C-alpha positions as CSV (number, residue, x, y, z in Angstrom):
1,M,118.6,104.0,110.0
2,T,121.1,102.5,112.3
3,D,122.7,99.3,112.7
4,S,125.2,97.7,110.2
5,N,124.2,95.1,108.0
6,D,126.1,93.0,104.9
7,F,124.3,93.5,102.0
8,H,126.0,92.1,98.9
9,P,125.3,92.5,95.1
10,E,123.7,89.2,95.1
11,T,121.0,90.3,97.4
12,L,117.6,91.0,95.9
13,L,116.1,93.9,98.1
14,C,112.4,94.6,98.2
15,F,110.3,96.7,100.3
16,T,106.8,95.8,101.7
17,A,103.8,97.5,103.1
18,G,100.9,95.7,105.1
19,V,102.5,92.4,105.0
20,S,103.3,90.7,108.6
21,A,106.8,89.8,109.7
22,Q,105.8,86.5,109.6
23,D,104.5,86.4,106.2
24,I,107.6,88.6,105.0
25,E,110.0,85.9,106.6
26,K,107.9,83.0,105.1
27,A,107.9,84.5,101.6
28,T,111.6,85.1,102.1
29,Q,112.4,81.5,102.8
30,V,110.3,80.4,100.1
31,F,112.0,82.6,97.7
32,N,115.6,81.7,99.0
33,E,114.8,77.8,98.7
34,A,113.5,77.9,95.3
35,D,116.3,80.1,94.1
36,S,119.0,77.6,94.7
37,G,121.2,80.0,96.6
38,T,122.4,82.4,93.3
39,V,120.6,85.5,94.9
40,A,119.0,86.1,98.4
41,L,115.8,88.0,98.9
42,H,116.0,90.5,101.7
43,A,112.6,92.3,102.5
44,V,112.3,95.4,104.4
45,A,108.6,96.4,105.8
46,V,108.2,99.9,105.5
47,S,107.7,101.9,108.8
48,P,105.8,105.1,109.1
49,S,108.9,107.0,110.0
50,L,110.1,105.9,106.2
51,L,107.2,107.0,104.4
52,G,108.6,110.3,104.0
53,M,111.9,109.2,102.4
54,P,112.7,108.8,99.0
55,V,112.9,105.2,97.8
56,G,116.4,105.6,96.1
57,T,117.7,107.0,99.4
58,A,116.5,103.8,101.3
59,L,117.9,101.5,98.8
60,E,121.3,103.1,99.1
61,G,121.1,103.0,102.8
62,L,120.5,99.3,102.7
63,R,123.2,98.8,100.0
64,A,125.5,100.6,102.0
65,G,124.9,98.5,104.9
66,I,122.5,100.8,107.1
67,K,119.6,98.9,108.5
68,P,116.3,100.9,109.0
69,P,114.9,101.7,112.3
70,D,112.3,99.6,114.1
71,F,109.4,99.5,112.0
72,D,105.7,98.7,112.2
73,V,104.7,96.4,109.3
74,S,101.2,97.6,109.5
75,V,101.5,100.4,107.0
76,P,98.8,99.2,104.8
77,G,97.9,102.5,103.0
78,P,94.4,103.5,101.5
79,G,92.2,100.6,100.5
80,E,94.1,97.8,102.8
81,C,96.2,96.9,100.0
82,R,99.5,95.3,100.5
83,V,102.5,96.3,98.2
84,V,105.8,94.7,97.5
85,L,108.4,96.8,95.8
86,V,111.2,94.9,94.1
87,D,114.4,96.4,93.2
88,T,115.5,94.3,90.0
89,A,115.0,94.6,86.4
90,S,115.1,90.9,85.8
91,R,111.6,89.2,84.6
92,D,112.4,85.8,86.2
93,R,113.4,87.4,89.7
94,I,110.1,89.5,89.7
95,I,108.1,86.4,89.0
96,S,110.0,84.5,91.6
97,V,109.5,87.2,94.3
98,M,105.5,87.3,93.1
99,R,105.4,83.4,93.4
100,S,106.9,83.3,96.9
101,F,104.6,86.2,98.5
102,K,101.6,84.6,96.7
103,A,102.4,81.2,97.9
104,V,102.1,82.4,101.8
105,L,99.6,85.2,102.0
106,K,95.9,84.8,102.5
107,E,93.9,86.4,99.7
108,P,96.9,87.3,97.8
109,G,94.6,89.1,95.2
110,N,94.8,92.5,97.1
111,L,98.7,92.5,96.7
112,I,100.3,95.1,94.3
113,F,103.7,94.4,92.9
114,A,105.8,96.8,91.4
115,V,109.2,97.3,90.1
116,I,111.2,100.2,91.5
117,T,111.9,102.1,88.4
118,E,114.4,105.2,88.0
119,T,111.6,107.6,88.2
120,A,110.3,105.7,91.7
121,R,113.5,106.0,93.1
122,N,113.2,110.0,93.4
123,W,109.6,109.2,94.9
124,T,108.9,109.2,98.6
125,F,107.2,105.9,99.7
126,E,104.1,107.6,100.6
127,D,103.8,109.0,97.3
128,Y,104.7,105.9,95.5
129,F,102.4,103.8,97.5
130,S,99.3,106.4,96.7
131,H,100.4,106.1,93.0
132,L,100.4,102.2,93.0
133,I,97.2,102.1,95.0
134,A,95.3,104.5,92.8
135,E,96.4,102.6,89.9
136,H,95.2,99.4,91.4
137,E,91.9,100.8,92.0
138,F,91.7,101.9,88.6
139,M,92.5,98.7,87.1
140,K,90.0,96.8,89.4
141,N,87.3,99.1,88.6
142,R,87.4,100.3,85.1
143,K,85.0,98.9,82.3
144,P,86.7,98.0,79.2
145,E,83.4,98.8,77.3
146,N,83.6,102.3,78.5
147,N,87.1,102.9,77.1
148,P,86.9,104.1,73.4
149,D,90.1,102.9,72.5
150,M,89.1,99.5,73.2
151,K,87.8,97.1,70.4
152,K,84.4,95.1,70.6
153,L,85.3,91.4,70.3
């Protein structure tokens, strides 16, 4: 991480993987236009060099004004999933970010959205992405009828 950037508390940060720079820019623009200027979305693509970094460390760096190094936005992870990690607890903001990305992406069904939790802040991006992709695959392939906890309708 090198150059300085000015991030204010009203900046909503998110990290992406497998999303093109053009789509990040379009989604950010859609969010910022829809939000009426109360908060600005800043999305950062996770590069291979950031995969081993704890999520919380990267967030702290961005909040301190440290810009990530050059990145390659083509880090999709197993299963070619695209991932958007959002640093907020606000349900409305999460929904706004989701809508913004889904509005600009082709085939948004293979897009994983996650809120950066306190636990996730201690995980590396690589571990967090692997966990999310495994959950996503499980949810796509599970059969409720095989789950004894599911009631028959």
